[in-house]
N, C-alpha and C positions, 0 to 999 in steps of 0.2 A: 445654829440657825433658829431664828424665832419667827413663828407664824402668828399673824393677827387675823382672827376668824372674821370673815366678811359675810354677814347674813342679812345685810341691809338694815341693821338696827344699831349701829355703833358710830361713835365719833372716831373713825379710823385714822383720819389725817392727824389729829392731835396726838393720838397714841404713837403713831409711826414717827412723828416729828420728835417726840420725847426720846424715843430710842436713838434717833439720829444725833440728838444732842450728846448722847452717851457714846457715840461712835459706833452704833450698831445699826445696820441696815435691815430692819425687820421687814418681812414680806407680808403684804395683805393677801390673804388666801381665801378664795371663794369655792374651791373644789375640795370636797371632803376626802376624796381619794388621795389627795396630796398631804393630808395632815401627818401621815406617818413619816414624811420626809423631815419634819422639824424636830429639833432637840427639845423645844419648849413651845407652848401655845399660850396666847393671850385671847380671852373671850371678853371683848368689851360689850357695852350695851347701853342704850338710851331708849326709853319708851315703856310700853306696857308688857308685863310678863307673858300674858297669853299670846299676844302678837309675836313676841320674840320666839316663843316655843313653836308656833305655827311656821314661822320662817325657817327655823332650824329643821323641823320635820320635813317640810317641802323640799329641802335641799339634801336630805339624808345626813345632815350634820349631827343630829341628836345621837344616832347610833355611832357615828364616827368619833364623836367626843367621848362617849362612854368607852369605846374600844381604846382610844388614846389614853384615857385615865388608867385603864387596866395595864397598859404597857409599862407603867412605872415612871414615865417621863413627867416632868413638871408642867402643869397648866394652871393659869390664874385667871379668875373672873374679876372684872372690874365693874362696880356699880350694879346695874341690872345683870351684868354677866356673873357677878357673885351670886345674886339671888337665884339665877337659873340653875346653879349647882344643887339646889335643894330639891326635896321631893315634891313640894307643891307650894302654891301661892294663893292667897285669898283675893288677890287683885282681879276684879271682874271675874271671880271664879267660884269654886276652886279650879285651878289649872295645874296640871301635872308638870313637874320640872324634870331635870336630868337625873335626879336621884343619886348624885354622887356624894352628897352629904345628907345625913339624916336630920330632918327638921322641916320647918315651913317658913314661909314669908308672910307677914301680916302687916296691916296698916298701923301707924302710930295710934296708940290709945289716947285720944284727946279727952276722954271722959273723966280722966283721973283728976283734972285740974279745974279750979273755979274760973280761971282764964285759960281757955283752950290753947294748946300749942299751935303755932303757925305751921301749916303743912303746905308745901314740902319743907323739910329740914334743909336749909340752904345756906351755904357760907362756910366760914372757917370754924372748925371745932377740934377739940383735942381727942386723941385716941390713946387710951390706956392699954398698954400691950403686955402680953406675956413674953418671955424670952423665946425668940425665934429668929433664925437667920434672915428672914424677910425684913426685920426691923433693926439690923445692925447699923450702927453709926448714925442713927436719926438724932435730931436735936432733942434735948431732954423733954420739951413740951409736946412733941409729936403732933403739931397742928397740921391738919389736912383739909382739903376742900370737899364739901358734901353737897349733893343735890338729890334728894329722894323723899318719897312719901311712904314707903314701906320698908320694913327691916326684917332681918332674919332672926329666927329663934332655933337654936341648935338643940336636938334631943340629947346629945352628949356634950356636956360643958367643956370637955377636953378639946373639942373641935373649935371652940371660940378662943382665938388668940389675941383679939383686940376688942375693946369695948369703948363706947362713947356715951356721954351724958347729953340727952336732949329731953328734958322733962323727967326722964328716967333712964337707966342704963340699958343699952341695947348692944347686941353683937355687931361689930363693924369690921371685923376681919376673921377669917376662918382658915383652918388647915386640917386636912385629913390625909395623912401620908403625903402623896405627891400632888394632891388637889388643893389649891389655895384660892382665896378670894378676899377682896377688899371692897368695902362699900364706897369710900371716897374715891375721887379721881386723882391718881398720882400724876397724870399728865397736866393737871391744873394746880398742883400743890407745890410748885416751885422746888426748893432744895430738898425738902423731905420726900416729896413725890418722886423726884429723880433718884434719890437714894434707894427707895423701895424698888424701883425698876432695876437699878444697878445691882441690888442684892438678888433680885430674881434672876438676872442674867448669870450671876455667879453660883447659883444653886447646883 
């Protein structure tokens, strides 16, 4: 059983439909007391980091997610959901995150370039991955769909399992034991995105 966390900040229908394509009827779950029923959890997210954390705290989901992570079962954050796994974000902040992965979330540094990067980073881009079961059987190029203005910085480089170039190299996928996260949207990334979700199901 896979639960999709509903805290009023995610593209839930798209994620659920992607699982349906794979033959899995994932459940949209808004009651944190029910998280323990699921074998795996997906934490989606679209919007601002601070607003998302406020929604999670108001519903008691922040502590429920921390407890779930300690259970050893797999959970995966998508886009903003990945960023929420970190300790804090600079977005309209600092704002405290879930603290499941050590590090922070920061804005793209557009000052490095004579012609500033366009932000948000939006569209198809390549992910350079470390060996991890989440990336089994992907196309060699690993192109995925991104929409974001902030990116994660891991304190421990071992937690970064995917990197993407946009002006400079940034972390676009993370794994710390059973806690996983990907910055791009697998539900919008066609064949490769569906393969990532299929791999997550099989963990």
